[in-house]
N, C-alpha and C positions, 0 to 999 in steps of 0.2 A: 171498434172493438171492446165489447164490454167486459172489464176483467174482476173476479170476484176478489174482495178483501180476505175472505175468510180462509183460513189455512184448509188445506186438506186434511179431512177427518176430525177429530177432536183432540189430537194430543200431539199432533207434529208440529211444534212450534219453531222449527228452526227450516221450514221448506226454503226451497232456493239454493244455489251453490254456496258451498262449503271452502272456506279458502284453499286448501289443497286436497287432492285424492279424489275430487268430484269428476263425475264423469259427463260430458259434454252431449247434448243431443246431437243428431246426424243433422247436416246442413238439409235446409230446406229444398224441397223438390224445384228444379228448375234452373240450379246453377246459381252460383253466389253471383250476386250483382244484377242479374235479369230482372228487371222491373222496379230499380231502385228510383224513389222519388226525390228530388233535390230541390234546392231553393239556390237562387244567386246570393240573396240576401236575408239575414236573418231580421226577425222582428225586432223593433226599437225599444219595445217596454216589457220588462222581464216581470213575471211574480215574483222568481226567484232567478236574479242572475248570477252567472257563477264566474266561470273562467278556468276551471280545474282541468288539468292535462295529464294523460296517462301516455306512458311508452316515449317517454323522452320529448314531450311535445308534439308526437304524432297525432294524439288525438286532443280535440277540445271539446269540453263542455261547455257552451254559451250559456244556456239556462232554461228555466222551464216556464211555462204559462199555464196556471190554475183556474179553472172557470167551471163556477163561479170562484171568486177568490174567497169567499168565506162561505161554503155550502153549509147548508143544513142537515139534521138526520135523515137518512132516506134519499138525499137528493142525488141525483148524477151528477158527476163531476167529470169533466174533461180534462186530460193532462196534455200538454205539448212541451215535447223535449226538442232541443235543438243541440246537433254536435257538428263539427267538423273535423275532418280528415287532413292534416296538414303534411303526414308522410306515410310513406306506403305501411301496413301490418300485416303481417301475415296471419290469416284468418283458417278457418271460422271462429269468431269470438261471439259469446250470445250474452245478452241484456239481461240483468238480473235488477230489482227495485225492491228493496224490502222497505218495510214499514215497522217504525219504531216507536214506542212511549216515548214522546221527549222528556217525560221527569226522569224516568229510571233508565233510559237509553236498553230497555228489553225490548226484542224482535217480538212483534204481535200480530205478524200477518206477512203477505207478500204480494205482490202485484208484477210479478214475473210473466214476461212475453217475448216473444219475438219481435225485433222492428219491424214495423211495416208489415205485419204479419209474415215475418219471414223473408220478407224481398230484400232487408237491407243488413244482413250480417257484416258486423265489422270484419274488414278485411276486402269488402267489395265495395267501399264508398270511392267516389270520384275525389281524388286531392282538390282541395279549396272550394268544395261547394258545401253546402248546408244541407244536414240531413236532418229532416223533421218526423217526430214520431207522436202518432196521436191514438189515446186509449182513455178508456172511460172505465170507471167503478161509481159503486154505490157509497154515498158517505154513511159510516158507521157512525151509531149513536154513543161515541166513545168519550168517557170524561177527559178534558184536557186536551192537551195537543199532542198530534203526530207529528213523526219527521220522515222524510222518505230519503233514503241511503241507495245509490244507484252504482253501476260499474258494470265490467265486461268481464266474463269467466269461458273458459274451456278446459279441457282435462289436464291442463299444465296449471291450474290455479288461477288466481284472480289477475288480470290484467295490472301491471304496477302502476301506481299513482305517483305523479310528479309534486304534487302540491299537497303538502301533507297539512297543512293548515286547512284545507277545505276538506280533510277525508277524517275517517274514525280511527285510523290507524290498522284497521284490518280489511283493507282493499276497497272500501267503501265510500265513495263521494258523497259529502253531504246535499240533499236535495232539497226541494221545497219542505217548508213546514204548511204543516194545516191545523187550523186551530177546531178542535171539536168544542162541543157544548158542555156546560159544566153540569152534569147529572148527577142527582142527589144520589147517594149510597142507600140502600134500605137496610133497616134495623129490625134485628127481631130480638125482642124480648124476652131472655129467659127466667123463670121464676124458679125459687129455691124450692126443691122438693122435700116434703113434710116427711117423706119415709122413701128409703128406695125401692124403684118398682123392681118386680122381679123379672131378672132376664130369661124368658120364654120364647118371646117373640110374638106374643099375642096381643098385645097394648089394651089388656082389660084390666090394668089398675087402676084404681080411682087416681092414683096421684096423675097419671096422665090428662087427665080432664081439666088441670089448672093449667095445662101449658097449652098456648095457642096453636091450634093447627095451621100452618102455613103451607099454600101450596105451591109448587114450583112452576115456571114458565120456560119456554124455549131459551136455551142457554146464549144463542145467537143475538136473540133481539127482543126477547120479553114477551113475545107473543103468545098466544095460547097453545097448549100442548095435545098430542093426538090421544094420550091415555093419562090421566090424572096420577100426580104425585102429591103428598104430601108430608110434611115432617113436623116433629117437636122436639124441643129441646127442655132438659130441667138440669139442676146443678145441686151439686151441695161442696162440703168444704173437700173432698175428696175425689169424686167423680162428675163427668158430665155424662148426661143421659140423653142419646137422641134413637129418636123413631121415625121409621118413614112407613109410608103405607101407598104401593104402586098398584096401581091397576093394571091388568096384565091377562089377555086370552091364552097366553101361552108363555110359561113360567119354565125356563130351562137354563141348562149351563153344562159345560164340560170340564172345566177345570176344578180340581178337587183337591189339590193341596197348597197351604198356605203359602202367599206371597206368590202364588201363580198371577199370571196377568190377566186378572179377571175385568179390568177395564177394556179389555177388547170383546168381552160377553155384556151380559145383563149384570149390572151392579148398581148399588146406591153409594154415596161417599159423602163423607167432609172434610173439608180442609179447615185448619186453625190455625192463624197466626197470632197468637197470644199477647205478643208485646206488640203488634202492629208495627213492625218495622220495614213489612215489604221485603224480607229475606226469608230469616228464619220461619218455617212454618211443618206442619204435619199433614198427612193425606194419609186417611183413613177409610177403607172400603170393606164392605161385605157383599155377597154374593146370593143367589138363591138358594145353592148349596152350603149357606153359613161357611163360605171359604173367606178367610180375610185374608186383607192385603194392609200393609201398614209402611211407611217410609217418612225419613225425617229428612229435610232439606235444610241445608244451611246458606243456601242462596237458591235462587229461582233457577229450577230443574237442576241442583247441584247433582253428582255423579250418581247415577242412579242405583248402582250397585253397592254403593257406599250408604246412601240414603236407606236401602233395605234392610241394613244390618241391624236396624233400631229394632226393638221389639217393644210396641205399647203396652201390652199386657191388658188389651182390651178385651171384656168379655160380649161376645154375641149370641143371638139367637134369631130363627127366621121361623116364620109360619106363612103355609101357602093354603088358600083356598082353591083346590084343583090338584091338579096330578102333577109332578115334578118330569120334566122331560118329556112328556106325552103328548105329541102335537095332535093326537086324533080326537082329543075333545075340547072343551073351551073352558079355561080356567078363569077367576074372577079376579085375584090379588094375591100379592104377598105382602108380607108385614115382616120388618126388621128391626129388632133393639141393640143400640150398642152401649156399654159400659167402659168408658173411656176413664182410665185414670189419669189427673190433673198432674200429679207430679212427675208422670213419665215425660211430658209434651215439652216440647222446643221453647225455652227463653219464654217461661211464665214467671212474671214480674214477682208474685206473690200468689198464695193462695186466695182465689177469687173471693169478693166480697161485695155487698150492693154497691151498684154505680159504676162499676170496672166495665170498661170497653175492648174487647177483642174484635179483630178482624176475621170474618170465615165466610165461607161460602157452602152450600150444600147442593149435592148433583145426584141426577139419575141417567144412565144410560140405557136406554131401550131401543132393541131391536123390534121394528114394527114387523119384520121377517126375520127369522134367523139369518144372522150376518149379513143383513142387507137393511137398506134404509133405516139407519140409527138415526135416532133421535137424542140431542143430548137435552138436558133440562137442568137449570138451576135456580137459586134463590135469587142472586143478585145478576142479571145478565152482563154477560162478556162483552158482546159487541164484535168477537173475534173468535175464531175457533180453537181455544186452548182453554182447558181447566186451570191452568197455572197462571192467568192473569189476574196477577196478584194487587195491580190498582183496581180491579172492579170487585174484590172481596168487599161484601157488606160489614155489618158491624153486627155484634152479638153483645146485646147490653145486659148485664147482671142485674135482676132485681129481686 
């Protein structure tokens, strides 16, 4: 079974069961325990030996085998997990497998699936037998190390873990570590604006020609996009100036109020982490209707309602080469300008000066067809389906 590492959609970073209140899926058809594959003995060599137990020793996680042990980006990886039931466990319980950034302990994806394709829910296992689960995924081009955390869940929550030292304290058992490649983060050199551009959405100010035009690529893997998007960034002591040009045969939107969830439709976005701490950052968006969304986070995906109370004070404008919200003709492109007051941003160490380096990413969400086939684009590829993947933010270099 091949399991995708990416999260569903672009913005659901917590896919998989929650500690409490999650609703378990219905048991697999055919009846619990029918067709369970068992072994009399476990392998002798694990990539990740464990010994963690759940439910008072009723269930033991023996370990996992990772093949190959050090996969390369894009390579198919096979994971084999081995468990044993030593006492009855009332079920059904479902298996979850979360993918975490080892350096930040942030969830960046999941490999949730049913054990043995649904044939072996916990609660159906023969006692004393070894349960082997085999599944595969494609190794992402992720910078640094990934760690897998696993466990069992039902509508009652997560199955209690006995071995605290082998868990994360949140109902997840420590699983295999996967060493990812050290991928260099991209840099964008922003030049000082000789004069502020006029914020009218048209990008025809001469000062924009001094800024490098940077194309976006697919956010998941850096591959070519369906519809071209470029951005430019300028700065002065007071503001950042960000411009986007987005090719689009159908420019549209339905959300018209400030802070509406325009990230569910078409928009362009910039995320800024001024002090580069990987925690405090700002999200700023604009839609083809020139609707703004801005939020200030004190930690990755901290409380959204609280984050949205922040007002950036940014000024934006949009120009459309075509007809907005009319799918009967073919549009050419839309452009957007953003003037972002630096003083309003989170954790700015000092007014920017030449040589400073901030963390940032630039994005576009493009609906190839309205509300279907959504393409995420970014400056720095994320290799996970989450625009808030802070470790993958690139560098904004002030020149």
